[in-house]
C-alpha positions as CSV (number, residue, x, y, z in Angstrom):
1,X,86.5,83.0,88.2
2,X,83.9,83.2,90.9
3,X,84.5,84.8,94.3
4,X,84.3,81.5,96.3
5,X,85.6,79.1,93.7
6,X,87.4,76.2,95.3
7,X,86.5,77.1,98.8
8,X,84.1,75.2,101.1
9,X,81.4,77.9,100.3
10,X,81.5,76.8,96.7
11,X,80.4,73.3,97.4
12,X,76.8,72.2,97.9
13,X,75.7,71.6,101.5
14,X,75.9,68.0,102.8
15,X,74.1,66.2,105.6
16,X,76.1,66.0,108.8
17,X,74.8,62.5,109.6
18,X,75.0,60.5,106.3
19,X,77.2,62.8,104.1
20,X,74.8,62.9,101.2
21,X,73.7,66.1,99.5
22,X,71.0,67.8,101.5
23,X,68.6,67.4,98.6
24,X,69.2,63.6,98.5
25,X,69.4,63.0,102.3
26,X,66.9,60.5,103.7
27,X,67.7,61.0,107.4
28,X,64.7,61.6,109.7
29,X,64.4,65.2,110.8
30,X,65.7,66.0,114.3
31,X,63.0,65.8,117.0
32,X,61.5,69.1,118.0
33,X,62.1,69.9,121.7
34,X,58.9,71.2,123.2
35,X,59.3,73.9,125.9
36,X,56.7,74.1,128.7
37,X,54.3,77.0,128.4
38,X,55.7,78.7,131.5
39,X,59.1,79.1,129.9
40,X,57.8,80.5,126.6
41,X,57.2,84.2,125.9
42,X,54.9,84.8,123.0
43,X,54.5,87.9,120.9
44,X,51.0,89.0,119.7
45,X,50.6,91.4,116.8
46,X,47.9,92.5,114.3
47,X,48.9,92.6,110.6
48,X,47.0,94.1,107.7
49,X,46.8,91.7,104.7
50,X,45.5,92.1,101.2
51,X,42.3,94.0,100.7
52,X,42.4,95.4,104.3
53,X,42.0,92.1,106.1
54,X,43.3,91.9,109.7
55,X,45.2,88.9,111.0
56,X,46.3,88.3,114.6
57,X,49.7,86.6,114.6
58,X,51.1,84.6,117.5
59,X,55.0,84.3,117.3
60,X,57.6,82.6,119.4
61,X,56.0,79.2,119.9
62,X,58.3,76.2,120.4
63,X,56.0,73.3,119.8
64,X,55.9,70.3,117.6
65,X,53.6,70.4,114.5
66,X,51.0,68.4,116.4
67,X,51.2,70.7,119.4
68,X,50.8,73.8,117.1
69,X,47.7,72.2,115.4
70,X,46.1,71.4,118.8
71,X,46.7,74.9,120.1
72,X,45.4,76.5,116.9
73,X,42.2,74.5,117.2
74,X,41.7,75.8,120.8
75,X,42.4,79.4,119.8
76,X,40.1,79.3,116.7
77,X,37.2,78.0,118.8
78,X,37.9,80.6,121.5
79,X,37.9,83.5,118.9
80,X,35.2,82.0,116.7
81,X,37.4,82.6,113.6
82,X,39.5,80.8,111.1
83,X,43.2,80.5,111.2
84,X,46.3,78.6,110.0
85,X,49.9,77.7,110.9
86,X,52.4,79.6,108.7
87,X,56.2,79.3,109.2
88,X,55.7,78.1,112.8
89,X,53.5,81.1,113.7
90,X,49.7,80.9,114.4
91,X,47.5,83.3,112.3
92,X,44.0,83.9,113.4
93,X,41.7,85.9,111.1
94,X,40.6,89.2,112.6
95,X,41.7,91.4,115.5
96,X,41.6,89.1,118.5
97,X,44.5,90.3,120.6
98,X,42.5,90.6,123.8
99,X,40.9,87.2,123.6
100,X,44.1,85.5,122.6
101,X,46.0,87.2,125.5
102,X,43.5,85.9,128.1
103,X,43.3,82.4,126.5
104,X,47.1,82.0,126.2
105,X,47.7,83.4,129.7
106,X,45.2,80.8,131.0
107,X,47.2,78.1,129.4
108,X,50.4,79.4,131.2
109,X,52.2,81.3,128.4
110,X,53.8,84.6,129.0
111,X,52.6,87.3,126.6
112,X,54.4,90.3,125.2
113,X,52.8,92.7,122.7
């Protein structure tokens, strides 16, 4: 007998709106509430990746996927480097903390790190 057999934790999760299994649910995802830049505090950090590559990561953004893509485009052109959106964070290739700090502060974001 399993530890949670017969309890609510033993059952697969269901959608709160339609009641279907989460894997079979066809409900639209909830809308992302965008927060104005003045109310967001972002964290900047530099991480070392495979083969010694440096990546500057911007964490703490509360924007829609379209907003993240537009901000990423601005920051990539500011730094003259490539980048991507990964797990809601922006990753810019190279060590660009100083440039990103000034660019994001110019857009109204608060910066930490």
